[in-house]
C-alpha positions in Angstrom: 176.3 117.9 189.7 178.2 116.9 192.9 176.7 115.1 195.9 175.1 111.8 196.6 172.1 110.5 194.9 168.9 111.0 196.8 167.3 108.0 198.4 164.7 107.6 195.6 167.6 107.2 193.1 169.2 104.1 194.7 168.8 100.5 193.7 169.8 97.2 195.4 172.8 95.2 194.3 172.2 92.4 191.8 172.2 88.9 193.2 170.3 85.6 193.6 169.8 82.3 191.8 167.4 83.7 189.1 169.9 86.5 188.4 172.6 83.9 188.0 170.4 81.9 185.5 170.0 84.9 183.3 173.7 85.7 183.4 174.5 82.1 182.5 172.2 82.2 179.5 173.8 85.4 178.2 177.3 84.2 178.7 176.7 80.7 177.3 175.3 82.1 174.1 178.0 84.8 174.0 175.6 87.7 173.7 175.9 91.3 174.6 173.3 93.2 176.7 172.5 96.9 177.1 171.9 96.0 180.7 175.7 95.5 181.2 177.2 97.8 178.6 175.1 100.8 179.5 175.3 100.0 183.2 171.6 100.0 183.7 170.5 100.5 187.3 167.6 98.0 186.8 169.8 95.0 185.9 169.3 93.4 189.4 165.5 93.5 189.2 165.2 92.5 185.5 167.7 89.7 185.5 166.2 88.3 188.7 162.9 88.2 186.8 164.6 86.1 184.1 164.7 88.8 181.4 167.4 90.8 179.7 167.7 93.3 176.8 170.0 91.8 174.3 172.2 94.2 172.2 173.0 93.0 168.7 175.5 94.1 166.0 178.3 93.7 168.5 179.4 95.7 171.6 181.2 98.6 170.0 179.2 101.6 168.8 180.4 103.8 165.9 179.0 106.8 167.6 179.8 108.4 171.0 176.9 110.0 172.9 177.8 111.9 176.0 175.4 110.0 178.2 176.2 106.5 177.1 178.8 104.0 178.5 178.5 101.5 175.6 182.1 101.3 174.2 182.7 103.5 171.1 185.3 102.8 168.4 185.9 100.6 165.4 183.2 97.9 165.5 184.0 94.2 165.0 182.6 92.1 162.0 179.1 90.9 162.3 178.5 87.5 164.0 176.3 85.5 161.5 175.2 83.2 164.4 173.9 86.1 166.5 170.3 86.1 165.3 170.0 82.4 166.1 171.7 82.8 169.5 169.3 85.7 170.4 166.3 83.5 169.5 167.7 80.7 171.6 168.2 83.0 174.6 164.6 84.1 174.3 163.5 80.4 174.3 165.6 79.5 177.3 164.3 82.5 179.3 160.8 81.7 178.3 160.1 85.3 177.3 156.6 86.3 176.1 158.0 89.8 175.0 161.6 90.0 173.8 163.4 93.4 173.7 166.4 93.8 171.5 168.5 96.9 171.1 171.5 97.6 168.9 174.7 99.6 168.7 175.0 102.1 165.8 176.9 100.7 162.9 177.7 103.5 160.5 180.5 101.3 159.0 177.9 99.0 157.4 176.2 99.9 154.2 172.7 99.3 155.6 173.6 100.2 159.2 173.0 96.6 160.1 169.3 96.7 159.2 169.4 93.3 157.4 171.0 91.7 160.5 168.4 93.2 162.8 165.6 92.0 160.5 167.1 88.5 160.6 167.2 88.6 164.4 163.5 89.5 164.6 162.6 86.8 162.2 164.7 84.2 164.1 163.0 85.1 167.4 159.5 84.7 165.8 160.5 81.5 164.1 161.7 79.8 167.2 159.3 81.5 169.6 156.0 82.0 167.6 154.1 83.2 170.7 156.7 85.8 171.6 156.3 89.5 170.6 159.4 91.4 169.7 160.3 95.0 170.5 163.3 96.4 168.6 165.1 99.6 169.6 167.2 101.0 166.7 169.1 104.0 165.4 168.0 106.8 163.1 170.0 105.4 160.1 170.9 108.9 159.1 167.4 109.4 157.8 167.7 106.5 155.3 164.1 105.3 154.9 165.1 101.9 153.3 166.9 100.7 156.5 163.9 101.5 158.8 161.5 99.9 156.3 163.7 96.7 156.1 163.4 96.3 159.8 159.7 97.0 159.8 159.3 94.4 157.0 160.4 91.8 159.6 157.2 92.7 161.5 158.4 93.6 165.0 155.4 94.1 167.2 157.0 97.2 168.8 159.3 99.6 167.0 161.3 102.0 169.2 163.7 104.8 168.4 164.6 107.1 171.3 164.5 110.9 171.2 166.6 110.9 174.3 166.4 114.6 175.1 165.1 118.0 174.1 165.9 119.9 170.9 168.2 122.4 172.7 170.2 119.7 174.5 170.3 117.2 171.6 173.6 118.5 170.0 175.2 118.7 173.5 174.6 115.2 174.7 174.2 113.1 171.6 176.8 112.3 169.0 176.9 115.0 166.3 175.7 112.6 163.7 172.4 112.3 165.4 169.8 114.9 164.4 166.7 115.8 166.4 164.5 116.2 163.3 165.9 112.9 161.8 164.7 111.2 165.0 161.2 112.6 164.7 161.2 111.6 161.0 162.1 108.1 161.9 159.2 107.8 164.2 156.9 109.4 161.7 158.1 107.0 158.9 157.5 104.0 161.2 154.0 105.1 162.0 153.1 105.6 158.3 154.9 102.5 157.0 153.7 100.0 159.7 150.2 101.2 160.9 149.6 98.0 162.8 152.8 98.1 164.8 153.3 99.9 168.2 155.6 102.9 167.8 157.6 103.9 170.9 160.2 106.3 172.1 162.0 107.4 175.3 163.7 110.4 176.7 165.8 111.3 179.8 165.6 114.2 182.2 168.3 115.5 184.5 170.4 117.1 181.8 169.3 120.7 182.6 166.1 120.8 180.5 163.2 122.9 181.7 159.7 121.5 182.2 158.6 123.6 179.3 161.2 122.0 177.1 160.1 118.5 178.1 156.5 119.4 177.3 157.6 120.8 173.9 159.5 117.6 173.2 156.5 115.5 174.1 154.4 117.6 171.7 156.9 117.1 168.9 156.8 113.3 169.5 153.0 113.2 169.7 152.8 114.9 166.3 154.7 112.0 164.7 151.9 109.6 165.6 154.1 107.8 168.2 152.0 105.6 170.5 154.1 105.1 173.6 156.6 107.3 175.5 158.9 106.5 178.4 160.5 109.2 180.6 163.3 108.3 182.9 166.1 110.0 184.9 169.6 110.2 183.5 172.1 108.6 185.9 175.8 109.0 185.1 177.2 105.5 184.3 180.9 106.4 184.8 183.0 109.6 185.2 183.6 109.6 181.5 180.0 110.5 180.7 178.1 113.8 181.2 177.3 114.8 184.7 173.8 114.9 186.1 172.7 118.5 186.0 169.7 118.2 188.3 168.0 115.5 190.4 164.4 115.7 189.2 161.9 115.0 191.9 159.4 112.1 191.6 156.4 114.5 191.5 157.6 116.1 188.3 157.7 112.7 186.6 154.0 112.3 187.4 153.3 115.7 185.8 155.1 114.7 182.7 153.1 111.4 182.5 149.9 113.3 182.9 150.9 115.8 180.2 151.8 112.9 177.8 148.3 111.4 178.2 146.8 114.8 177.6 148.7 115.0 174.3 147.1 111.8 173.2 149.8 109.1 173.8 148.1 105.7 174.2 150.6 104.6 176.9 153.0 106.7 179.0 155.4 105.6 181.7 157.4 108.2 183.7 159.6 107.7 186.7 163.2 107.9 187.9 164.1 104.3 186.9 162.1 104.1 183.7 164.0 103.1 180.6 162.7 102.2 177.2 163.2 98.5 177.9 162.3 98.5 181.6 159.2 96.4 182.3 158.3 96.8 178.6 156.3 93.6 178.7 153.6 95.6 180.6 152.6 97.3 177.4 151.0 94.0 176.4 148.5 94.4 179.2 147.0 97.6 177.8 143.8 97.5 175.8 145.2 99.4 172.9 148.2 97.0 172.5 145.9 94.0 172.6 143.7 95.5 169.9 146.7 96.6 167.8 148.6 93.4 168.0 145.6 91.3 167.3 145.6 92.9 163.8 149.4 92.4 163.1 
């Protein structure tokens, strides 16, 4: 879609002392962030608040989705010190809720599940009062990998649906499967009944409102607790174009529909991302009750 972004899809440039502090922590510990690699429009706001979403398993993804600017190719060997460095970053930033995401590592036998579990455990060990939210792949439908991550007891487990069934094969890497994604959420719900299960999807790829509502119904049927709905913004010219600028009022309609389907928490807006302001989930009654039992 050609043309400039509408005014409600623009963000200020990143700057300021607090932003610089976050950047210094990330660089000093040699960590990757999805904020940078995925060119997130919220980086200025989040880093200025002293928070960042760390991306583990390296900075090169073995898959290549049409919407994502994270580099794709042959991944580097795992960094054994990464879990400890992530935990230290959480300590330095004083995070009460740490969000960690990952690249996909199809080159590893377990998809990196053990390394992710070690990262969750390292954060909890160094920061016992901090909750951990982990955003992971579908692991090609391999239950053992997802179970290994859940055994590390993340307070929030997230796997993103990203888009509707029709558009899934068009904008996601061919190795992703819409039904595998739903199965991953369903498995997490059944295997870890005390954890919060979360997903996210984007609009602006040419989906109809009816398709979004159908996708929300599919997700709700898995037992997923939380859904985030945001607007796709093209990171670079190498990624898929924005098909439509979805108006703010439609996001409100999607949020209302999600609550009507039974989601315990729903956030919908142009700049919503699965990790954006994710700490706000801790302020909900359902999360307080659920996490008190973990």
